[in-house]
C-alpha positions in Angstrom: -4.0 14.8 6.8 -4.3 12.6 3.7 -0.7 11.6 4.1 -1.3 9.7 7.3 -2.8 6.6 5.6 0.1 6.5 3.2 2.6 6.6 6.0 0.7 3.9 7.9 0.5 1.7 4.8 4.3 2.2 4.3 5.0 0.9 7.8 2.5 -2.0 7.5 3.9 -3.1 4.1 7.5 -3.0 5.5 6.3 -5.0 8.6 4.4 -7.5 6.4 7.4 -8.1 4.2 9.6 -8.6 7.3 7.0 -11.1 8.6 7.0 -12.9 5.3 10.8 -13.1 5.4 10.9 -14.2 9.1 8.3 -17.0 8.6 9.4 -18.4 5.3 12.8 -16.9 4.6 11.2 -15.3 1.5 13.4 -12.7 0.1 10.8 -11.7 -2.5 8.4 -10.9 0.4 11.0 -8.7 2.0 11.9 -6.9 -1.2 8.2 -6.4 -2.2 7.2 -5.2 1.3 10.1 -2.7 1.4 9.5 -1.6 -2.2 5.8 -1.0 -1.9 6.4 0.6 1.5 8.9 3.0 -0.1 6.3 3.9 -2.8 3.7 4.6 -0.1 6.3 6.7 1.9 7.2 8.7 -1.2 3.5 9.3 -2.0 2.9 10.4 1.6 5.8 12.9 1.3 4.3 14.3 -2.0 0.9 14.6 -0.4 2.3 16.3 2.7 4.2 18.8 0.5 1.2 19.5 -1.8 3.1 18.2 -4.8 1.4 16.7 -7.8 0.5 13.1 -8.2 0.8 12.1 -4.5 -2.7 10.6 -4.4 -2.3 8.9 -7.7 1.0 7.3 -6.6 -0.6 6.1 -3.4 -3.5 4.7 -5.5 -1.0 2.9 -7.7 0.7 1.4 -4.7 -2.6 0.3 -3.3 -3.6 -1.3 -6.6 -0.3 -3.1 -6.8 -0.6 -4.4 -3.3 -4.2 -5.6 -3.9 -3.4 -7.4 -7.2 -0.2 -8.9 -5.7 -1.7 -10.1 -2.4 -5.3 -10.8 -3.3 -4.7 -14.1 -5.3 -2.2 -15.3 -2.7 -4.7 -14.6 0.1 -7.4 -16.5 -1.7 -5.1 -19.4 -2.5 -3.4 -19.8 0.9 -5.9 -18.3 3.4 -2.8 -17.2 5.4 -3.3 -14.2 7.7 -0.6 -11.8 6.4 -1.7 -11.9 2.8 -5.3 -11.7 3.7 -4.8 -8.6 5.9 -2.5 -7.0 3.4 -5.1 -7.5 0.6 -7.9 -6.1 2.7 -5.7 -3.1 3.6 -4.8 -2.7 -0.1 -8.5 -2.7 -1.0 -9.4 -0.1 1.7 -6.4 2.1 0.8 -7.3 1.9 -2.9 -10.9 3.0 -2.1 -9.6 5.9 0.0 -7.1 7.1 -2.5 -9.6 6.7 -5.4 -11.8 9.1 -3.6 -8.9 11.5 -2.8 -7.7 11.5 -6.4 -11.2 12.3 -7.6 -11.5 15.1 -5.1 -8.2 16.6 -6.0 -8.7 16.3 -9.7 -12.3 17.7 -9.9 -12.3 19.9 -6.8 -15.2 18.2 -5.1 
């Protein structure tokens, strides 16, 4: 069940990158959205198959998303960066908890 947020974030990142490209013809937005989405998807597959480091990989993707979109959201107040940074924060919190649980058996 823990793979579902990773798959959801994969789709949302890909859509966010596509929106950034459609609005501003920003190729970096498209590449970053697809790249982070791919990392989330890979993390979801690792979690689903009970392989090591799936939660940690999703946490890394969440942190990267937060640190990349947070300053842009504060600077521009645009809706897409703001939503993506909030989702990155929520996802980072969730996968921090899941990483702790998987590591320490809580």
